[in-house]
C-alpha positions in Angstrom: -13.1 33.4 -29.9 -12.3 30.9 -32.5 -15.5 28.5 -33.1 -14.3 25.9 -35.0 -16.3 24.1 -37.6 -20.1 24.4 -37.4 -21.1 20.8 -38.6 -24.5 20.3 -37.3 -25.1 16.5 -36.3 -28.2 15.6 -38.3 -29.6 12.0 -38.2 -28.1 11.3 -41.4 -24.5 12.1 -40.0 -25.3 10.6 -37.0 -26.0 7.0 -38.9 -23.1 7.8 -41.3 -20.7 8.1 -38.1 -22.1 5.0 -37.0 -21.4 3.4 -39.9 -18.1 4.1 -40.0 -17.4 2.9 -36.6 -16.8 -0.6 -35.2 -20.4 -1.9 -35.1 -22.1 -3.2 -31.8 -21.9 -7.0 -31.8 -25.1 -9.0 -31.5 -24.6 -9.3 -27.3 -24.1 -5.7 -27.2 -27.0 -4.8 -29.4 -29.3 -7.1 -27.5 -28.5 -5.7 -24.2 -29.0 -1.9 -25.6 -32.5 -3.4 -26.8 -33.6 -5.3 -23.6 -32.6 -2.0 -21.6 -34.8 0.1 -23.5 -37.8 -2.4 -23.4 -37.2 -3.2 -20.1 -36.2 0.2 -18.6 -37.9 2.8 -21.1 -38.0 5.7 -18.3 -33.9 5.0 -17.4 -33.0 3.7 -20.6 -31.2 7.4 -21.2 -28.4 6.3 -18.7 -26.9 3.9 -21.5 -23.8 5.2 -22.9 -24.2 6.4 -26.3 -23.7 3.9 -29.0 -20.6 5.5 -30.4 -19.4 5.4 -26.9 -18.8 1.7 -26.8 -16.1 1.3 -29.6 -14.8 4.5 -28.1 -14.0 3.2 -24.7 -12.7 0.2 -26.1 -10.5 1.8 -28.1 -9.3 4.0 -25.2 -8.9 0.7 -22.9 -6.5 -0.5 -25.6 -4.7 2.5 -26.3 -3.3 2.9 -22.8 -2.7 -0.8 -22.6 -5.2 -1.4 -19.5 -5.2 -4.3 -17.4 -7.0 -2.9 -14.6 -10.1 -0.7 -15.1 -12.7 0.7 -12.7 -16.3 1.6 -13.9 -18.5 4.0 -11.6 -21.8 3.6 -12.6 -22.7 0.4 -14.5 -26.5 0.5 -15.1 -27.3 -2.6 -17.2 -23.7 -3.0 -18.3 -23.4 -2.0 -21.9 -20.1 0.2 -21.4 -18.6 -2.5 -19.1 -19.1 -5.0 -21.5 -17.5 -2.9 -24.5 -14.5 -2.2 -21.7 -14.1 -5.8 -20.8 -14.0 -7.0 -24.5 -11.2 -4.8 -24.9 -9.1 -5.8 -22.1 -6.8 -8.8 -22.2 -7.8 -12.4 -20.9 -6.2 -11.8 -17.4 -7.2 -7.9 -17.5 -10.0 -6.9 -14.5 -12.7 -4.3 -14.8 -14.3 -3.7 -11.3 -17.9 -2.3 -11.8 -19.5 -0.1 -9.4 -23.3 0.0 -9.0 -26.0 -0.2 -6.1 -28.6 -1.7 -8.1 -29.0 -5.7 -8.4 -31.9 -5.4 -10.6 -30.2 -3.3 -13.6 -26.9 -5.2 -13.2 -28.7 -8.6 -13.7 -28.9 -7.9 -17.3 -25.3 -6.9 -17.4 -24.3 -10.3 -16.0 -26.1 -12.1 -18.3 -24.9 -10.4 -21.4 -21.3 -10.7 -20.1 -21.7 -14.2 -19.5 -23.1 -14.3 -23.2 -20.1 -12.7 -24.5 -17.7 -14.8 -22.6 -16.0 -11.7 -20.3 -17.8 -12.4 -17.1 -14.5 -13.7 -15.4 -12.9 -10.2 -16.5 -15.9 -8.2 -14.7 -15.6 -7.8 -10.6 -19.1 -6.4 -10.1 -19.5 -4.8 -6.4 -22.9 -3.8 -5.3 -22.4 -1.1 -2.6 -22.0 2.8 -2.5 -19.2 3.7 -5.4 -17.6 5.7 -2.7 -17.1 2.6 -0.3 -15.8 0.4 -2.9 -13.2 3.2 -4.1 -11.8 3.8 -0.6 -11.3 -0.1 -0.1 -9.0 -0.4 -2.9 -5.3 0.2 -2.6 -4.4 3.7 -1.9 -1.4 3.8 -4.3 -1.3 4.4 -8.3 -2.7 1.0 -9.6 -5.5 2.0 -11.8 -5.2 2.1 -15.9 -8.3 3.4 -16.8 -11.6 4.5 -15.0 -14.9 5.5 -16.7 -17.3 7.5 -14.4 -21.1 7.7 -15.2 -22.8 7.7 -12.3 -24.8 10.1 -9.8 -23.8 13.4 -11.1 -23.7 14.8 -7.5 -21.1 12.6 -6.7 -18.7 13.5 -9.5 -16.3 15.4 -7.2 -16.2 12.7 -4.7 -15.2 9.9 -7.0 -12.9 11.9 -9.1 -11.1 12.8 -5.7 -11.0 9.0 -5.1 -9.8 7.9 -8.5 -7.2 10.4 -9.0 -4.7 9.4 -6.6 -5.1 5.8 -7.4 -4.4 6.2 -11.4 -0.8 5.4 -12.6 1.2 7.9 -14.4 -0.3 8.0 -17.9 -3.6 6.5 -16.9 -6.7 8.0 -18.4 -10.2 8.6 -16.8 -13.0 9.4 -19.0 -16.1 11.2 -17.3 -19.4 11.0 -19.3 -22.5 13.6 -19.4 -20.0 16.7 -19.0 -22.6 19.1 -20.9 -25.6 17.7 -19.1 -27.9 18.1 -22.0 -26.6 21.8 -22.4 -27.7 22.6 -19.0 -24.0 23.7 -17.8 -24.4 26.7 -19.7 -27.5 28.1 -17.7 -26.6 30.9 -15.5 -29.3 29.5 -13.0 -28.4 25.7 -13.0 -29.7 23.5 -10.5 -29.5 20.2 -9.3 -27.2 17.7 -11.6 -26.5 20.4 -13.9 -25.1 22.7 -11.5 -23.0 19.5 -10.0 -21.6 19.0 -13.3 -20.7 22.8 -14.0 -19.0 22.3 -10.6 -17.0 19.5 -11.5 -16.0 20.5 -14.8 -14.4 23.7 -13.1 -12.9 21.4 -10.6 -11.4 18.9 -13.2 -10.2 21.8 -15.5 -8.2 23.0 -12.2 -6.6 19.8 -11.2 -2.9 20.3 -11.7 -2.3 16.7 -11.4 -4.2 15.8 -14.7 -4.1 16.9 -18.4 -7.8 17.3 -19.1 -9.8 17.8 -22.2 -13.5 18.3 -22.6 -15.1 17.0 -26.0 -18.6 17.2 -27.5 -18.8 13.6 -27.9 -22.6 12.4 -27.0 -23.6 14.5 -23.9 -20.3 15.6 -23.5 -16.9 13.2 -22.6 -14.1 14.7 -20.6 -10.5 12.9 -21.1 -8.2 13.4 -18.1 -4.6 11.9 -18.1 -2.7 11.4 -15.2 0.5 13.4 -15.2 
C-alpha cells in the first residue's frame, strides 16, 4: 500500500496553512467567536476555519448559482458560500433550530448577503423532498446529523445537475470510522462512506481536510 507523505499537522503547521489561505473577514471571525462564547458545548459543530475559503472556492469553481446546505448551525459555512455566489444566486439553508440560526441571520445581514440565503426551518428531508425533482442544484454542502447522511444524499444526488458538486463533512468522524466496533454516528458515517464510494452516479474522493471531507461530482 502506498501511504503517501507523512506530514504531521502540528499547531505551527496548521497556523502556517491558515496564514497562506484567504483570511476570515471580520463578520466571519465575529460569528465564530460568538458561537464559541454562546454555545461552548456545541461549538465543535462549526466548520473548520480552513473550510470557509475552501467552500467559497468550490462554489466559484463550479460557477454555482443554486446551492443547498443541509445543517446550518450558526451560519458560518452558509456565510462563506453566500459570499461566493453571484448577486442573483441562492443558497437554501436547512436547519431545525431557530436559536442557533438566529446568529447566522444577524451575520448574513451584516455581511450584506441575507438576500441570497433562504433559511428553511424544518426537517431537512422535508425541505429536500419539496424541491423540484429534476437536476437543478449546482453545489451542496452536507454537515448535519450523521445518521441522516444516506437519506440526504439520496435526495440530493438526483437533484444535482451534471458536473454539480456535493461536499460532505466529518467523513472521518474523529477517527471513529476505523474502529471495528463503531457505533452511533461513527457507524453511520462508515455506512455512508461505503454508500457514497459505491454510487455509480458520482465521481467521489475522500480527503483528509479537517475531520474528513468527501467531494462528489455528478457524472
